[in-house]
N, C-alpha and C positions, 0 to 999 in steps of 0.2 A: 398660610404657607402652601397648603394644597392648591389653592387657586393660582398662586404664582407659578408653582411647578406645572400645573395644568396648562396655563397660558404659554409657558415656555415650550412645553412639549408639543403644543398645537401649532407652533410656528414652523412653517416648512423651511428647512435649512437652505433650500435653494433660493429663498428670498434674499438671504445674506451672502450666499456663495455662488450665485448664478453668473457672476461676471468676474473677469480677471482682476479688476481693480479692487473689489471687495475681498477677494482671496488674498491679494497682496497685503492689504491692511491686516487681515487676520493672521497671516504668516508673521508679519512684523510684531504684532501684539503678542503672539505666542512665543516668539523668539525672546522677547524681553521679559514677559511675565512668567513663563513656564520653563523654558530652556535656560533662561538667565544669562544670555550672551548678547553682546553688542552686535546688532545687525551689520554694522560697518566692517567688522572683522570676522564675521561668521563664515565658516567653511561648509563644505557639503554635508559633513556629519551633523552640524548644528541645524542646517536648514532641513535635513531629513527629519530630525527630531521635532522641529517646529511643525512641519507638515503632518507628521504622524499624530501629533497631539491635536491638531485641527480636525483630522479625520476621526480620531478616537472620540472627540466630542460628539460628532455626528452619530457614530456607532452607539455611543452610550444613550443618547436620546432615543434612537430607534429601538435599542434593546429594552429600554424602560417601557416604551409604547407596546412592544411585542409582549413583554411579561405581563403588563396590566391587562392586555386583551385576553391573554391566556387564563389569567385568574378570573377575569370578569365573565368569560364565557364558560368557565369550568371545562376547559378543553382537554380532551384525551391527548396525551403526549407520548412521543417515542424517544427512547434513550438508546444511544448507540455506543456500546462498550467495546473498545478496541485498544490493544496494546500499542498500536501504531497509528499515527496520523502524519502523513507526509503532505503538509499544507503548501509547501513552497513559500517563496517570498510573498508578502501580503500587500505592499504599497500599490503596485500597479493593478493588482486585482481589485482592491477597494476603489481606486479611482475609476476603473472601468465600470464596476458595478454601480457606482454612484453617479456616473455620467459627468465626472469632473476632470477627466484627464486633459482635455484641450485647454480649458481655462486655467488649470493649475500650471500647465506647461508655459502658457503665455505669461502668467503672473511671475513665475520663477525667472523667465527670460528677462523680464523687466527688472528683476533684482540681481541680474548677472549670474543666474544659476541654470544648470542643465538638469532637467528632471531625470534623464537616463543616468547621469552621474550620481544623483542622489539615490536612485534605486539600488545602485551597487553598494551603498553603505549598509544595506540590510543583509543580515546573514540568512542563509537558507537552513532552517532548522531541520536537521536529519532525524526526526522523531519516528523513523520507520526504516524498514529494511528494503522495501520494494513495493510490489503490486498491492499487498494488503493495506499498507498505509496510504497509498495513492488513491485506492478505491474508497477508503473511509473519507478522505478529503473531498473527493468528487461527490460523495453522497451528502455531505454537509452542505456543499454548494447547491445541490439540487433541492434539498429540503428547504433552504432559505429562498431560493429563486421561485419556487412554486408555493410558498406560504405554509408549508407543513410545520407544526410545532415540534421542532427537533432539537435534541441536545446530544453532544458527543462527550464521552468521558475517557480519559487516558491518563498518562503519567507525564509530568513535566521533567523529562530527563535533563539533568544538568549537562551531560555529555551525550549527544545523540549517536546515531550510527557513526562509526569511526570514520575519520578522514583518511582517504587512501592515497598513498604515493607509490610510485614504482621506482625502486632503487635496485640497481644491478639486475634489472629484469624481474624483480620479485615484489609482491605486494608487501607494503609496510603499513601498519595501522598506527594512526596518531589520534589522540583525543580530539573530538569535535566539540570544542568549547564555544558553542554558539551563543552562550549567555555571558561571555566575558565582558561585553559592553552593555549588558542588560537587554531586555526585550521591550521595545517601544510600544508593542501592541497589547500587552497583558494588563489586566486589572487584578491586583492581588487582593484577596478577600481574607484579611486577617481574622474576621469574625466567623468565617466558615471553616471550622476545624473539627475533625472527628478523630477519636481514638481508634487505632487499629491494634489488635492484640495478637500475640504469638506465644507459643509454648504453654506453660501452666498445666493445670490438671482439671478434671471434671468432678464437681461435687453435686450429687443428686439427693433429693429429699422429697417428702410429701408435704404439699401445701395444706391450707386449712380445709380445702374441699376433698382432700385425699388423693389429688392428682399428683403424679410424679413430676417434679421439676428439676432441671439441671442447670447448674451455674458453672461458667468457665472462670476459674480463679487462679491466683498466683501467676498472672501473665506478665510478659514483657511487652510494654506498650510503646507505640510511636504515634505521633500526631500526623494527620494528613491535612495539609493546608491547601486551600483552593486558589488557583490562578485561572482567570477567565480570558478567553480570546473570543471576540465577536466575529461571527462569520456572516458576511454579506451575501445576498443573492443578487442576481442581475436585475436591475430596475425593479426591485421589490422592497416594500416597506418592512418586511419581516426579517428579523435577525435570528440566526441560530447561534447557540452558545457552545463553545468547546471548553469544557472544564478539565484542567489538568491538575493532578495532585502532586504536591511536593512533600517529601518526608521531613519531619522535624522531630528532634528528641523531645521527650516530655520535660527534661531539665537540661539546661545548657552545660552544666558541669557539676561535679560532686565537690561541694565546698570543703568537706573533710579532707579529701585527698589533696585538694588545692592548697589548703593551709599547711599540710605536711610537706609541701614542695613536690609532690608526685603529680606533676602537671599532665603527664601522658595518661595516667589512670583517671585523672579528674575529668577528662573529656572523652574517655573511651566510649561511654554509652552514647554520647552525641554523635561521635564519628560512626559508630556501628549502625545506629538508627538511620542516619541520613544517607547511607549507601543505597537504601532502597530506591531512591529516585536519582541515583548518581549516573547510571549508564544504561543504555538500551541493550537488552540481551547480553548479560554477562556471560563470559565463556563458560559453557556448562560441561567441560571435559573433566571437571573435578566435582567432588561432592559438595564442597563449599559453594562453587558456582551454581550448581543445580539448586541448592537450598536458597540461594539469593534470588534466583529466578522464580522459584515457587513463592517466596515471600513477596516479590514484586507483583505477581499476578493476584495474590490475595489482597495485598495492600490497596491496589486501585479498585478492586471489586468491592471490598468492604466499605471504603470511603464513599464510593459512588452509590451503593445501595442505601447507606445511611442518609446520604444527601437526598436521594429520591424519596425515601420514606418521610424525611423531614418536610420536603416540599409538599407531598401529598397531605400530610397531617396538618398543614397550615389551614386547610379549608375542609378537610374531611376527618371524621373520627373513626369510621368503620374500616379497618384494614382488610376485612373479608371481602371488600369491594375494590381492592387495589387494582385488580386486573381490568376493571372497567374504565380506569382513567390512566393506566400506565402500560406501555408496551416496551419491553426491553429486548434489544437485539444483541446477541452474542456473536461478535465477529471472530470466528474461528474458536478453538478450544481454550485460548489463553484466558478468557473470562469465565470459563465453565465453573469455577469455584463459586460463582454467583448463585448457583442452584442451592448448595448446602448453606451458603451464607444467608440467603433470604429465608430459608427454613429456620436457621438459628435465630434470626432477628424476629421472625413472626412467632415462633414457639417460645424461645427462652426469654426474650426481652418483652414482647408485647402480649404473650399469654394466649395465643390462638391454639386450638386443638390441632393435633398433628394432621388429621384428615383434611380439615378446613385449610390449614396452611399449605398442604401439598396441592390442593385444588387451585389455590391462588397462585402458587409458584408456577405450576405447569401452564396456566393460562396467561401468565405474565411474560414468560420468556419465549423467544424464538432463537434458533441457532443457524448460523451460516457455516457450512462446511467448505473448506478451501483446498482439500487435498484428497488424492486417491492413493497416495503412497502409504503403505502400512507403516513404514518406519517414521513417517511424519505425523502419524496420529499420536497425539500427546498422551503420555502415561506418567504416573508418579509413584515412586516406591512407597509401599505401605508404611515402612519404618520411618521414612522422612515425614510423611503426613502425620503420623502418630506423634512425632516429636514436635513438629512446627504447629500443627493445627489439630490437636486431639479431638476437640468437639466436632469438627467437620468430618473427621474420619468416622466417628460414631454415627453421625447423621447419614453419611454415604452408605454405611452398612445397613442402616434402617431402611433407606430408600431401596437398596439392592434387595433386601429381604422381601419387601412388598412387591418389587418388580419381578423377582423370580417366581413368586407365587402366581402372578398373572401369566408368566411364561409357561409354567407347569400346566395351567389350565388350557392355554392355547396350543401347546405342543406336548401333550401328555406322553410320558415315557421316553422322550427324546433328550437323553442326557447330553449329547454332543451339542445340541442347540442351546440347552441351558448353559453349558460351559461357555459357548461363544457369545451369548447375550449378557452374561454376567458383567456387572460393573467392575468386578475383581478378576484380574487374570491370575488364576491360582498357580500357574506354572512359573510366572516371573514375580509373583507377589507384588503386583502393581495395580493401581487404579486406572481404569480406562476413561479418560476425560471426554472423549467423543461420545461414548456410551452414556455417560452421565448427562451430557448436554442434550442428547436425543431424548432420554427418558424424562428429563426435566423441562422440556419445551413443548409448546403446542404445535409448532411447525418447524420443519428442518428443510433448508433449501440448499440446493446446489447452485452453481454460478454459471453454468452453460448447459445446453440441452444434453450433450454427451456426458458431461460430468454427473448430472443428476441421474441419468439413466444408469450409469455405472455404479453410482452410490446405491441405487435401489436393487440392482441385479447382482452385483459382485462384492461390494464392501459391507453393506448392511441389509442383505436380503430378508433376513428373519424379522428385523425391525420393521421393514416396509410391509411385510405380510401381517405383522401383529397390529400395526397402526395404519390402517388404510387411509390414504389422504394426507398423512402427516408430511411426507416428502413431496416438495414442490420445487419447481425450477424458477429462478430469477436470474436470467443471463446478465452478467455484469455490463456496465457501461462507463463512459467517461464524460466529463463535463466539457461541452464544446466551448464554454466561455474561456477556460484556461487553455485547453488543448487545440484551439483553432483561433478564436477571437483574439486572445491575448498573445499567444506565442507566434502566430502567423498573420500579422496585420495586413500584409499585402494581399494574401489570398482571401482573407476575410472581407476586405474592401471589394475585391473583384466579385465575390459571391453576393454580397449585399447589393452591389450595383446591378447584378444580373437578375436576382430573384427576390430582392427585398430583405428586410431585417428579421422576418419571422423565425428563421432558422436558429436564431440565438437562444430562443426558449422552446422551440419546437423543431428538432433536428430533421424531422421527416420532410420539412419544407425544402431540403436539399434535393429532393426528387425533381424539382423544377429545373435543375441544372442539366438534366439528361439531354434535352433537345439541343443544347449548346455544344454537345460533342461534335455536331456537324458544322459548327460555326468556326471557320478557319481563323478569324481574327481573335475569337475567344481562346482557341487552342494556343495561338501564338503568345498571347498575354499570360496564359497559364504556364507555358514553358519558360517564359522570361522570369516569372516569379520564382519558379523552382530553381533556376540557375542563380538568381540573386540570393536565395536562401542557402544554396550550396556554397556560394562564395563566402557568405557570413560564417557558415560552419567551418570552412577551410581556414579562414583567418583566425577564428577562435582557437582551433586546434593547433595551428602552427604556433600561436602564442603560448599554448599550454604544453605542447610536446616537442616543438621544434621541427616537426615533420611537415614539409610543404606538400600540398595535394592539389590536383588539377580539378577544378570545378566542372570541367567538361567530361570527366570520367564518370563512370557509373558509381554512385555512392551506395555501397552495400553495407547495411547497418544491422548489427545485433547488439542490443543493449538490454541487459537484464541481470539479475543475480546469477553469479557463476555457480552452476550446479550440473552434475552429470546428466540429469534428465533433460535439462534445457539444451544440452548437446552443443556447447561451444566447441567441443572437440571435433565434431563432425564438420563444422565450419572450417576449422584449422586444417583438417585433412583435405578439404577441397582446395584451400589456399595453396597447400604444398603441391597438390596435383597440378594446379594451374601454373604454379611457379616452375615446376619441372617441365611442363609442356613448352612454356615460353623459353626457358633456358636451353632446351635441347632442340628448339626450332620445329617442334611438332605442330605448332599453329603459327600461321603468318598474318592472319587478319584478326587477331584477338581484340575484343572490345576492351579499352583501358578501364580498369576497375580499381577503386579504392575501398578496401574492406575495413570497416570500423567495428571494433568489438569493445564493449565496456561493461563494467559491473564489478561488484565486490564479492569476494569469497569470505565466508564466515571464518573468523580467526582460527578456529580449530579444524577446518576442513582442508586437510592436507592435499587431497587430489585436486580440489578446485584451485588451490594455490599453484599447484604444478601446471595446471592448464593455463593459468595466467602467465606463468613463466615461459611456457612453450610458445604462447602467442608472442611474447616479447622476443624470444630467440628467433622465431621465424621472421618477425618484422625486421629485426636488425639485419638479418641476412638478405631478405628480399629488397629492402629499401636501399641497400648499399651495393646492389649487384648491377653494374652497368649493362650487362647483357639483357636485362629486363626492360631497360630504357623507359621507365615510368609507365609501362603498360600494366603494372601491378604495384600497389602500395598497400601496406598493412599498418593500421594505427590502433593502439590500445588507448581508449579514452579513460584517463585517470579520474578517480573520485566522482563517478557518475551519480548525479543527484537531480532534483527537480529542475533547478536552474539550468544545468547542462542539457537536460532533456528538452527544454523549451527552445534551445538552439539546434539540437541534433535532429529532432523529429521532423521539423519542417524541411530540413536539408536532405532527407533520405530519398533515394530513388527506389531502393529495394529493402523490404522489411523481412528480416530473418525470424521465422516463428517455427522452429524445427525440432521441437520436443518430441520424444518418443510417443507415439499414439497411445492414449490411455493414461498419460501421466500428468498433463497440465490441466488444472481444473478449468480455467477459462483463458486467462491472459487479458490484459487491457492495453499493453503496448501495441499489440496487433491492431487494435481499434484506433489508437492515436495516429499510428503511421498511415493507415489507409485514409483516415479523415484528412490528413495533410497531403494526400496525393502520392503516396508510395504504393508500389505493388508488393504483394505478399508472396514470398516463397515459404511454403509450410506444409506440415503434415496434417492429416485429418485428426486433429487433436483440439480439445478445448473449444473456444469460440471460433477457431479457424473454420470449423464446419459451418457455423451459422454465417460467418463472413462470406464463405464461398457461396452459400445459398443466396445471399443477398446480392453480391456483386456479379455473380455468374461465373460458370466454370472457365470461360474464356478470359477472364480478367484477374486470374490468380494462378500461381504456379504451385500445384499440389503434387506431392511425391510421397513415396515411401509406403511402408506397411500400415494397414489399418489396425485399429485396436484388436479386432477379431483375428487378424493375421498374425499380429504379435503373439497373442495367446496361443494360437494354433502352432506357430513355429516353435515356441518354447515347449509346448506339450509333446511335440514330435521329437524333441531333443535337438535343440539348436547347437550347431558346431561352428564357432567363429573361425576355426582353423580352415575348415572346408571353404568358407566364403572367400578367405584370402587366397587360398590355393587357386581358386577359379577366376581371380581378378588380378591380372598382372599389374595394372595401374595401382591398385590398392596395396599390393605387396611392396611395390617400390616406394610408395609414400610412407608406409610403416617402417621400411628399412631406413629411410632417410631420417625419420624421427628417432628411431631407437638405436641407430648406429653412431650418433653424435655428429651428423652432418651439420646441424644448426648449433651445436655446442661441442666443438672438438676438444675443448679443455676438460670436459667431463662427459665422457661418452655414455655413461650409464645413468645420466640425469633423469631420464624419463622411463626408468624401469617400472615404476609404479603404474604409469599409464599403460604400458605394455602388459603388465600383469593383470590389470583390470579388464582389458579387452580379451585376453586369452585365458589365463588361469581363472579369472573371475567370471568368465562366461559371457562377457559383453552384455551385461544385464539390460542396458538401455539401447541395444540394437544399433549401435553406431556403425559397425561394419556391415550389418545386414542392409542398411539403408544407403550406404555410400554410393553405389552405382546409380540408384534412382535419383539421388541428390545431384550427382554430377550431370546426369542427363537433363534434370530440371534447370540447372544453371546454364547449360548450353541453350535451352529455350529462352532463358532470360537474355543471353547475349544476342540471340537472333532478333528478338523484339527490340532491344535497345538500339540496334543498328538503324531502326526506322523511328526517328524521334516523333513523328506525327502519329504513328500507330501507338507508340508508348503513351503519348499524351492522351489519346482517346481513352485508353484503358484506365489511366490514372484519374481522369475526370469522372469516369463512370464509378470508380471506387469512391470518390468523394460524394458523388450524387446519391449513392446507394448505402450510405452509412447511417441513415436516419434512425435505424433501429438501435444503434449502439450508443445511445446517449444515456448517461446516468439518470436523466430525467425520466426516461421510460422505466428504468429499473426502480426508481423511487415510487413512481405511480403504481407499479405492480406490488411492491412491498406494502404501500399504504392501503391498497384495495384488498389484497389477498392475504396479508399476514398481520398488519398492524391495526387495521380498521381505524385509520385516522383520516381527517379531512383537512383541506387547506383552510387557513384562517383568513378572515377579512379584517383589515385595519383601515 
């Protein structure tokens, strides 16, 4: 049998699928034998399934080769733990990576099918909220493309990030049932099941050697079942694996209750258990919601670590050497419970001494921090942890005891430092998960140069002083395969024609585009491609929203999670200012502009929802005012997701990256837009700074207070009232919003926004940056009046984005943090 399998795996799939005729035969065979449908009557859904199964066969073969090579070489592997993975649709990505798109398209045409229609049959799994999940997906792509032995671990949410509709101007959340017709790409592993435990109590005793041992008993258990998704790299034989966990009850129902006719009670345990993987980020405004989220975090962490140890123990016996073969990256604090969980597994289950287990744990984990906002640093109530995870709370206390002993040695007599560095916030009686992740990791990285500097200087300065060299920077990146090659084929073809294909795996090759800035014919083609992408975006949005837009206007785009610090509100203030100027005839030669804003507000985030409603009210007024004469349009993009981004980003002229300086960790949307030829208007925040350094000061629109100026302004006593008093334009804009100009039926609708800006002290400096933002937008208008000059700067943005590839990020992680090397297959 092994010889037969070996021979099958050694056959290159391209021998059988290298031409359209063989692909056509394969599709028909899979349609009959796997999908079970008559090819004569099959529709797009059936042909999509047949094609997916053909590709899954290829992925399975390559996955087996990759796995065997890893075991054969005893490879050190990296495991990426993340609550979010926004992978996007997979069909076109797999075809692109495998080099099969052209032949598959031809084969389908011979069968009377359109590949683009088939691709629309695939749901876009919203297994993430935004940049965190998209970054994780980019990293898996880069790991596979460059041959690193990588795995992702997350949760197979039955309902992903909610589906957003705008009804009566307001966000309405609907379940995102992306699994309603199954997932054609997953491999369910019914044999890979691990128990995950909650509640219970701790029983401690002395073993035969006299050492104290503790057991976690009387627990409520749930099973974690593995579902695998194969991740292809571009033109690479290596496959990465994304393993998602689904919760299953240990028993389907209680037969005793069932026989008594109490059918609800009979399935209660099943229903309760399986809520763990039901929905992404349950609303945490209630205690029950918070507890469910805590359980979700532990659920996927425990299952993942059990799986990692099981894989290690297949070929090794000594767990004290785990860190020599395993590197685990914690993507934000959501997986931070992995630190006490690995300690529990090593000490309680596998019998390692505490000191030895702690050494292994610290050298196994690394932690990526994604926020500078204190309110976004995750903490958990001690009482909740004691109830849900009693053994882990004990372990955290023990870790904290040893940690504080070291702090006392390093900072003798400094009680305030001791208090700040403790894993326990005594004032609020909560556990600080970022502190836990820092103490339990060998390396901690920020995700942009500014972010890492601020982490070291302002957020965790004592940790940086205590652990020299632990804090490092790895600036985020995006994969050019999805965010240029796949989503912008016309520009990709132009680039490849101009400089060759090397940029697809080495983005620095885009530097060779720079001389073409002086080529008039190249600029003309570049401009034509942008107009075509804008027309595609305009048609897509008219179908979605009913708002017609002019592709000749400046497409001004801000798409990201709706949050105060990302300052969609500042964008709206400028729109209202622009509208007022047009309506009152204060400008006569205004550049026609279409402002696109998209993103989701967390269900419990009232002010973010109010901002969405304000955008809708402003859009309704502006778009129906004949005095504006199509010189200004405002469109809210509903249900923004990866698939929508693939259309939106190539069509943008202007990329809005306007967060308050010192609040955005990095951003990756800024990179995607610039890579697709949009110019950036932004603050000196996150990766904007590094983008400015790369593209040049003349090729980006920078405005606003710096991080240091924000801090100094607040230190001196920032007064938003004074700012408004000194700016008549700003005063009139605020009057229009708060007086009911855009919503006469409810004049006080935006009282909460007004209160946040004034009574709340304008924490995110929206008013303070208004004038600088308006002036920067005027510079945007001036440049856009000269299409050739705009194109020159846009081309330079594309040419100078080589640094911002996730490939570069992964190479840095591999070299400086994980100590892993590419595989050879």
